[in-house]
C-alpha positions in Angstrom: 87.7 -71.9 60.3 89.8 -74.9 61.5 93.0 -73.2 60.9 91.4 -69.8 62.3 90.1 -71.7 65.7 93.7 -73.7 65.7 95.6 -70.2 65.7 93.1 -68.5 68.4 93.8 -71.9 70.5 97.6 -71.6 70.4 97.7 -67.9 71.5 94.8 -67.9 74.3 96.5 -70.9 75.7 99.4 -69.5 75.7 98.5 -66.6 77.8 98.3 -66.9 82.0 95.9 -65.2 83.9 94.7 -65.2 87.4 92.4 -67.5 88.3 89.9 -65.7 90.4 87.5 -64.9 87.9 87.4 -68.7 87.4 86.7 -69.2 90.7 83.8 -67.1 91.2 82.5 -68.6 88.6 82.0 -71.8 90.2 81.0 -70.4 93.6 78.1 -68.6 92.0 77.1 -71.3 89.8 76.9 -73.8 92.4 74.9 -70.9 94.4 72.3 -70.8 91.7 72.7 -74.6 91.3 71.8 -74.7 95.4 69.1 -72.4 95.0 67.4 -74.2 92.4 67.6 -78.0 94.3 66.0 -75.8 97.1 63.2 -74.9 94.6 62.6 -78.4 93.9 62.7 -79.4 97.1 60.5 -77.0 98.4 58.1 -77.7 95.0 59.0 -81.5 95.3 55.2 -82.9 95.8 54.2 -80.4 93.3 56.7 -81.0 90.5 56.8 -84.8 90.9 53.4 -86.4 92.0 51.2 -87.3 89.8 48.7 -85.9 92.4 50.3 -83.9 95.3 50.4 -85.3 98.5 48.1 -88.0 97.3 49.6 -89.9 94.6 53.1 -89.8 95.3 55.2 -91.8 92.6 58.4 -91.0 93.2 58.9 -91.3 97.7 62.6 -91.5 97.0 62.8 -88.2 95.5 63.5 -85.8 98.7 66.4 -88.1 99.3 67.6 -87.5 95.8 67.1 -83.6 96.1 68.6 -83.8 99.3 72.2 -85.6 97.7 72.0 -83.1 94.6 71.8 -80.1 97.3 75.1 -81.5 99.1 76.9 -82.1 95.4 75.6 -78.1 94.9 77.1 -77.0 98.3 80.7 -78.8 97.1 80.5 -76.9 94.4 80.3 -73.9 95.6 83.1 -74.2 98.0 85.2 -76.3 95.3 85.0 -78.9 97.7 86.5 -82.4 95.7 86.3 -80.5 92.6 86.2 -83.3 89.8 83.7 -85.4 91.8 81.2 -83.3 92.7 80.6 -81.4 89.2 80.8 -85.0 87.4 78.1 -85.8 90.2 76.3 -82.2 89.5 76.5 -82.7 86.0 74.7 -85.8 86.1 71.7 -85.0 88.4 71.3 -81.5 85.2 71.1 -84.5 82.7 69.3 -86.9 84.3 66.2 -84.8 86.5 66.5 -82.3 83.5 65.7 -85.6 81.1 64.1 -88.3 83.0 61.8 -87.2 85.5 58.8 -84.5 84.8 60.7 -81.5 85.2 61.9 -82.0 81.3 58.1 -82.2 80.7 55.8 -80.1 82.4 58.3 -77.8 84.4 61.2 -76.4 82.2 63.2 -74.2 84.5 64.2 -72.0 81.2 67.9 -72.2 82.1 68.0 -76.2 82.2 70.0 -77.0 79.2 72.0 -73.9 79.7 73.1 -74.7 83.2 74.0 -78.2 82.0 76.6 -77.1 79.2 77.9 -74.4 82.0 78.3 -77.8 84.2 80.1 -79.3 81.4 82.6 -76.3 80.4 83.4 -76.5 84.4 84.4 -80.2 84.2 87.5 -78.9 82.0 88.1 -75.5 84.3 90.7 -74.8 86.9 87.7 -73.9 89.2 89.6 -75.1 92.6 91.9 -73.1 92.1 90.5 -69.9 93.8 88.1 -69.9 96.7 88.4 -73.8 97.1 88.2 -75.7 99.6 90.4 -77.6 97.4 93.2 -75.5 97.4 93.6 -75.4 101.0 93.5 -79.2 101.4 96.6 -79.3 98.4 98.6 -77.0 100.6 97.3 -78.6 103.7 98.7 -82.0 102.5 102.1 -80.1 103.1 101.2 -78.3 106.5 105.4 -77.5 107.3 105.5 -75.8 103.9 104.4 -71.9 104.8 101.9 -70.3 102.5 104.2 -67.4 100.9 106.2 -70.4 99.2 102.7 -71.2 96.7 102.8 -68.5 94.2 99.1 -66.8 92.7 97.4 -69.2 90.9 97.8 -68.7 86.9 95.5 -70.5 84.4 95.7 -70.7 80.7 93.4 -67.5 78.9 91.7 -70.9 77.1 89.8 -71.3 80.6 88.1 -67.9 80.3 87.3 -68.0 76.8 85.9 -70.6 75.6 82.6 -71.3 78.0 82.0 -67.6 76.7 81.9 -68.1 73.5 79.9 -71.5 73.3 77.3 -70.6 76.6 77.0 -66.8 75.8 78.1 -65.9 72.2 76.5 -69.4 70.2 73.0 -68.8 72.5 73.3 -64.8 71.9 73.5 -65.4 68.4 71.0 -67.8 68.1 68.6 -66.1 70.1 68.6 -63.1 67.5 68.1 -64.9 64.5 65.3 -65.6 66.2 63.6 -62.4 67.2 64.0 -61.1 64.0 60.8 -63.5 63.3 59.0 -61.4 66.0 57.0 -58.6 65.6 57.6 -56.9 68.6 60.8 -57.9 69.0 61.3 -55.5 65.4 59.4 -53.0 66.4 61.8 -52.9 69.6 59.2 -53.8 71.9 61.2 -57.4 73.1 61.7 -56.7 76.5 58.5 -54.1 77.1 56.0 -56.8 75.6 56.8 -59.4 78.6 57.2 -56.9 81.1 53.4 -56.1 80.3 51.9 -59.4 81.1 50.4 -59.6 84.8 52.0 -63.7 84.1 55.1 -62.3 84.2 56.3 -59.9 85.8 58.1 -59.7 89.8 56.8 -57.8 92.4 58.2 -54.7 91.2 56.1 -51.8 89.2 58.4 -51.2 86.7 55.7 -49.1 84.8 57.9 -45.7 85.2 60.0 -47.3 82.6 57.4 -49.0 80.4 55.8 -45.7 79.8 58.8 -44.6 78.4 58.1 -45.6 74.6 62.0 -44.2 73.2 63.4 -45.4 76.0 61.8 -49.4 76.0 62.6 -48.9 72.3 66.0 -48.0 72.7 66.7 -51.1 74.6 65.1 -53.6 72.5 67.1 -52.0 69.7 69.9 -52.2 72.0 69.6 -55.9 73.1 68.9 -57.3 69.5 72.7 -55.3 68.5 74.3 -56.7 71.6 73.2 -60.3 71.5 74.4 -59.8 67.2 77.8 -58.9 68.3 78.6 -60.2 70.7 80.4 -63.3 69.9 82.5 -61.1 67.2 83.8 -58.2 69.2 83.3 -59.2 73.3 87.0 -59.7 73.3 88.3 -56.7 72.2 90.1 -55.1 74.8 88.6 -51.7 73.8 84.8 -52.9 73.5 85.2 -55.7 76.4 83.7 -53.1 79.3 81.3 -52.2 77.0 80.0 -55.7 76.5 80.0 -56.6 80.3 78.3 -53.7 81.9 75.9 -54.4 79.0 75.3 -57.6 79.5 75.4 -57.4 83.5 72.5 -54.6 82.8 70.7 -57.1 80.4 70.5 -59.9 82.7 70.3 -58.2 86.2 66.8 -56.5 84.6 65.7 -60.1 83.5 66.1 -61.3 87.1 64.6 -58.1 89.1 61.6 -57.1 86.4 60.7 -60.9 85.5 59.7 -64.0 87.6 62.4 -66.5 85.6 65.1 -64.5 88.3 67.0 -68.3 87.6 67.4 -67.8 83.9 68.8 -64.5 84.9 70.6 -65.2 87.5 72.3 -68.2 85.8 73.1 -66.0 82.7 74.9 -63.6 85.5 77.4 -66.1 86.6 79.3 -65.9 83.4 80.2 -62.0 84.0 82.8 -63.0 86.3 84.7 -64.6 82.9 84.6 -61.4 81.1 85.7 -59.2 83.6 89.2 -57.5 82.3 92.2 -59.5 84.0 94.0 -56.7 84.8 90.9 -55.4 87.0 91.0 -58.3 89.1 94.5 -57.3 90.0 93.3 -53.8 90.6 90.4 -55.0 92.7 93.1 -57.0 94.6 95.0 -53.9 96.0 92.0 -52.0 96.3 90.5 -54.6 99.3 93.3 -56.2 100.4 95.5 -54.4 103.3 98.7 -52.8 102.6 99.7 -53.8 105.2 99.3 -56.5 108.0 96.5 -55.7 110.8 97.6 -58.4 113.2 100.9 -60.4 113.5 100.5 -63.6 114.6 103.3 -65.7 115.9 103.1 -69.5 116.3 104.9 -72.7 116.8 106.9 -73.6 113.3 107.0 -77.4 115.6 103.3 -78.0 115.9 101.7 -79.7 113.2 98.5 -78.3 114.4 100.0 -75.1 114.6 100.7 -74.9 111.0 97.5 -76.3 109.8 95.8 -74.2 111.7 97.3 -71.0 110.3 97.5 -72.6 106.4 93.5 -72.5 107.1 93.3 -69.0 109.1 95.5 -67.6 105.7 93.2 -69.5 103.2 90.1 -67.4 104.5 91.7 -64.3 105.2 90.5 -63.2 101.6 91.6 -59.1 102.6 95.4 -60.4 103.4 94.7 -58.8 106.8 96.9 -61.3 108.7 100.6 -61.8 108.4 101.8 -65.2 110.4 104.9 -65.9 111.2 107.2 -68.4 113.2 107.7 -67.6 116.5 111.1 -69.5 116.8 112.5 -67.5 113.6 111.1 -64.0 113.8 109.8 -63.4 117.6 113.5 -62.0 118.1 113.0 -59.0 115.8 109.9 -57.5 117.8 110.7 -55.8 121.4 107.1 -55.8 122.4 108.0 -59.9 122.5 111.1 -60.2 124.4 110.0 -60.3 127.9 108.3 -63.5 126.9 111.0 -66.8 127.1 110.8 -68.7 124.3 109.4 -71.7 126.2 105.8 -69.4 127.6 105.8 -67.8 123.7 105.4 -71.7 122.5 102.4 -72.4 125.0 100.7 -69.9 123.2 99.4 -68.6 120.1 100.5 -64.8 120.1 100.0 -61.5 118.4 100.7 -58.1 118.2 98.2 -55.3 116.5 99.5 -51.9 114.8 99.6 -50.5 118.2 101.9 -52.9 119.5 99.6 -54.2 121.4 99.4 -57.8 123.1 97.4 -60.7 122.7 97.9 -64.3 123.7 95.7 -67.4 123.4 91.5 -66.9 122.6 92.4 -63.9 122.4 94.6 -63.8 119.4 91.6 -66.0 117.6 89.6 -63.3 118.3 91.3 -60.7 117.1 92.0 -62.4 114.4 88.3 -62.7 113.2 87.9 -59.4 114.1 90.5 -58.1 111.7 89.2 -60.5 109.1 86.3 -58.3 108.7 83.8 -60.4 107.3 84.3 -62.8 110.6 84.3 -59.7 112.8 80.9 -61.1 114.1 81.8 -64.1 115.1 84.7 -62.7 116.8 82.8 -60.6 118.6 80.3 -63.8 119.5 83.5 -65.1 121.1 83.8 -62.0 123.7 80.6 -62.7 125.1 80.6 -63.5 128.7 80.1 -67.3 128.9 81.1 -67.9 125.5 84.5 -66.6 126.0 84.5 -68.6 129.2 83.4 -71.5 127.8 85.7 -71.1 124.3 88.7 -70.2 126.4 88.7 -73.7 128.6 88.4 -75.7 125.5 91.1 -73.6 123.7 93.5 -74.5 126.7 92.9 -78.0 126.5 93.3 -78.3 123.1 97.0 -75.9 123.4 98.5 -77.9 126.2 97.9 -81.1 124.5 98.9 -80.4 121.2 101.7 -82.5 119.7 105.1 -81.5 118.6 107.8 -82.8 115.7 111.3 -81.6 114.6 111.1 -80.9 111.0 113.5 -81.8 108.7 113.7 -81.1 105.1 111.6 -83.8 104.4 108.7 -82.0 105.7 109.0 -79.2 103.4 110.0 -81.1 100.1 107.0 -83.7 101.0 104.8 -84.3 98.2 101.6 -82.4 98.2 98.1 -84.2 97.1 97.6 -84.9 93.2 96.0 -82.6 91.1 93.9 -85.2 89.5 91.4 -82.4 88.0 90.9 -82.7 83.6 92.0 -79.1 83.4 95.5 -80.4 85.0 95.6 -83.8 82.9 94.3 -82.2 79.6 95.2 -78.4 79.4 98.7 -78.5 81.3 100.6 -82.0 81.4 98.8 -83.6 77.5 99.1 -79.6 76.9 102.7 -79.3 77.6 104.1 -83.0 76.8 102.5 -82.7 73.3 101.3 -79.1 72.8 100.7 -79.6 68.7 98.8 -82.8 68.9 96.7 -81.0 71.8 95.9 -77.5 70.0 94.6 -79.5 67.1 92.7 -82.0 69.0 90.8 -78.9 71.1 90.6 -77.5 67.7 88.6 -80.1 66.6 86.1 -80.7 69.4 85.7 -76.9 69.3 84.7 -77.0 65.6 82.5 -79.8 66.2 80.9 -77.8 68.9 80.3 -74.8 66.9 78.2 -76.9 64.2 76.3 -78.6 66.3 75.5 -75.2 67.6 74.7 -73.9 64.2 72.7 -77.4 63.3 70.7 -76.2 65.9 70.2 -72.6 64.8 69.7 -73.5 61.3 67.0 -76.3 62.3 65.2 -74.6 64.1 66.1 -70.9 63.4 65.5 -71.1 60.0 64.0 -74.2 58.7 61.0 -74.4 61.4 60.5 -70.4 60.8 60.2 -70.7 57.4 58.5 -73.9 57.9 60.8 -76.3 55.8 61.5 -78.6 58.0 58.6 -81.1 57.1 60.5 -81.3 53.8 58.0 -84.1 51.0 61.7 -84.8 49.4 62.3 -88.2 51.0 66.3 -87.5 50.7 65.7 -84.2 52.5 63.0 -85.5 55.0 66.2 -87.9 56.4 68.8 -85.4 56.2 66.1 -83.7 58.7 65.5 -86.6 60.7 69.3 -86.6 61.3 69.3 -82.9 62.1 66.8 -83.7 64.5 68.7 -86.9 66.4 71.9 -85.1 66.7 69.9 -82.1 68.7 68.6 -84.8 70.7 72.4 -85.7 72.0 74.1 -81.9 71.7 71.1 -80.7 74.1 71.4 -83.7 76.5 75.4 -83.6 77.0 76.1 -80.3 76.1 73.0 -78.0 76.5 72.7 -76.8 72.9 68.8 -76.4 72.8 66.8 -73.0 70.5 66.6 -69.8 73.0 63.5 -69.1 71.1 62.1 -67.0 74.3 58.9 -64.5 74.2 58.6 -64.5 71.0 55.7 -63.3 68.2 54.5 -67.5 68.5 54.4 -66.6 72.1 52.4 -64.5 72.8 50.1 -63.8 69.7 46.3 -64.7 70.8 47.5 -64.4 74.5 44.9 -62.4 75.1 43.3 -64.9 78.5 44.6 -65.7 82.1 42.8 -67.8 84.3 43.5 -67.5 88.4 42.3 -69.7 91.0 40.3 -69.1 94.5 38.1 -71.4 97.2 35.7 -70.7 99.3 36.8 -70.6 102.9 35.0 -72.5 106.3 33.4 -69.1 106.8 31.7 -68.7 102.9 34.2 -65.9 101.8 36.0 -65.9 98.7 39.8 -66.6 99.2 42.9 -65.9 96.9 44.8 -69.3 96.3 48.6 -68.0 96.7 49.2 -68.6 93.2 47.9 -65.9 91.4 46.4 -62.9 92.8 43.9 -60.3 92.0 46.2 -58.8 89.5 46.7 -61.7 87.7 51.0 -62.1 88.7 51.9 -65.0 89.8 53.1 -64.9 93.5 56.6 -65.8 94.8 57.6 -68.6 95.2 55.4 -69.9 92.5 58.5 -68.4 89.9 61.2 -70.2 87.5 59.9 -73.1 86.7 56.3 -73.1 88.6 55.1 -70.0 86.6 57.4 -72.0 83.1 54.3 -74.8 83.9 51.2 -72.6 84.4 52.3 -69.6 81.9 53.5 -71.8 79.1 52.1 -74.8 79.6 48.6 -74.5 81.1 47.9 -71.4 80.3 48.6 -70.6 76.4 47.0 -68.6 73.4 45.2 -71.6 72.6 44.2 -73.7 75.6 44.2 -77.4 76.0 41.8 -77.9 77.9 43.1 -81.6 79.0 46.0 -79.9 79.9 45.2 -77.3 81.9 42.3 -79.2 84.5 45.8 -81.4 85.3 47.3 -78.3 86.3 44.3 -77.0 88.2 44.3 -80.5 90.0 47.9 -80.0 90.5 47.7 -76.3 92.2 44.8 -76.8 94.2 46.0 -80.3 95.6 49.5 -79.1 96.6 48.1 -75.6 97.8 45.6 -76.8 99.1 47.7 -79.1 101.5 50.4 -76.0 102.0 47.4 -73.7 103.4 45.9 -76.3 105.4 42.4 -76.7 103.2 40.4 -80.2 104.0 40.5 -80.7 100.1 37.0 -82.7 100.1 34.9 -79.9 102.0 36.5 -77.0 99.5 35.3 -75.6 96.2 37.7 -73.8 94.2 36.9 -71.3 91.5 38.3 -71.0 88.1 38.4 -67.3 87.4 39.4 -65.7 84.0 40.1 -62.4 82.7 41.0 -61.1 79.2 44.0 -58.9 78.8 46.0 -57.7 75.8 49.3 -58.5 74.3 50.0 -56.2 71.6 52.9 -55.8 69.2 53.2 -52.0 69.0 53.6 -49.5 72.8 50.9 -48.8 74.8 50.7 -46.4 77.4 50.5 -47.9 81.1 49.8 -51.6 79.4 50.5 -53.1 82.4 48.6 -51.0 84.5 45.1 -52.2 81.9 46.4 -55.8 82.5 46.1 -55.3 86.0 42.9 -53.6 86.2 41.0 -56.2 83.7 38.0 -57.6 85.7 37.4 -61.5 86.4 35.2 -63.6 85.7 33.9 -66.9 87.1 34.2 -69.7 84.5 34.0 -73.0 86.5 34.5 -74.7 89.5 36.7 -77.4 90.8 36.0 -80.0 93.7 37.7 -83.2 95.6 36.3 -86.1 96.3 38.1 -89.2 98.2 41.6 -88.4 96.5 39.9 -87.5 92.8 39.1 -84.2 91.5 35.8 -82.9 89.4 36.5 -79.5 87.3 33.7 -78.1 85.6 34.3 -75.5 82.9 31.9 -73.5 81.1 31.4 -74.2 77.4 35.0 -74.0 75.2 37.4 -71.8 77.4 39.3 -71.4 74.1 35.2 -69.2 73.1 35.0 -67.6 76.1 
């Protein structure tokens, strides 16, 4: 295994490819993290308070979540890359493992996001679509942007996270699926989509009621997950796995209410796009020739920095910036302007040789950049235009000019302190054999850690061999458990036994909560509706709390009461109820989770009748919950 991994590393590291996919991967990873942190901020009292709004044990949680949101935003835009990724990694570890998120509000993708962040630390995510790439250029402002080559990176930076975070995950998940009857029957995607607690607002019955089609999808998923690790890198099969994977996770995102998991998986497919496709996409979306040619003062530091900034955000390459001193004489339309006049403003020519100056040049730049055209049109509005023109004139007339020598152009740019540069470029160049061998050892260690988790939970646990009577074997399994704890904490390596038979077997009842309003009418709490669906925004980790912990095939009444307390306190406050004067009704209805295909099963579960099984009342910050008999016998 070691020699195979070593040869693979040497071959992939020598291959230089565009950084486009990694830049997009970092951008979308930051956005997915940011939306999840905003979700935590919205539900912070439900998740972190022992009693929402009444017993606030962690009053500083919103502050730290605000810091995390800022860090996630920095990750998305690629600002202070090394610091923001490291801070984000620590936030994932701390919040997932040392707060109630870990125990009661598992998001279903937390370990996955931790592992992705770990790999991002060693990926060149700051070289495309990143503010850090702009900061690097701004450190030597008199150097024209054309002097920089297109960022290229090692293909290893693409393949390693795909192999570990997708390939190993899929293979581990496929092994678990073999032990689930509904997956063996081809109904792995069908069964969760017929359960009211799990579906999104979209009605997918048109698909669920096609038996042959849903079974084909189910078996395709099994084949896809078993084979992905071994064949995704084949050039002819890569597009197949790309589109199949996008279809799979887009389906999860749209049809189920665990959208963060679907989006977290989808972002990895930016790394699976064939490298040649990025070049073709670039040729398609970028302008064949400039829509606007802008002339700037080459001796003005502010002008040079402005050009670098505008060029950085001109992602469609619609604007061409040229130094006025060296290039204006080549354009007859500028002959009427003396050089003194030419350097007092920013001048531009469009394809029709129309001349623009000052603020009008900036307006044309924004409009020609396409995606910023609304901002350019806004600047043309009366009032806004005059204020902006006055500010522009003030800045233009007071800018400094310096005579740039060869020292300006040859000045040292910002140093690259990222782990990727230090390890994959500097160290790899200085000691190529040592680099390859050390990286191979690390990768083999990660493979062994994943195998440990897969064998422990996917085989020993499934065959009930994880609690042997032999003391020596028991010690080995205990050691395996400890190893899993470490690999899960830092690398996100965890079993992916999601929505299997042991999850749905016996899942034949669901619970909702209503309340009596001030006029004596029964209203549904904005949590679970009449159909039994969990309403937005109670998706993701809030769904996990209710559908996977509070309500299970065998309901733990103590645990159920704890979450009834949390939900009524949180949503009571959110919708303005006076808790001490409100009676909450606990309702239950029977549903079915068959392992064989049943026509229109989703609507049958939706239309099942509810019955009252208990009430909940609040007095002086304490809740009293009365449930009829044993809830598992109802």
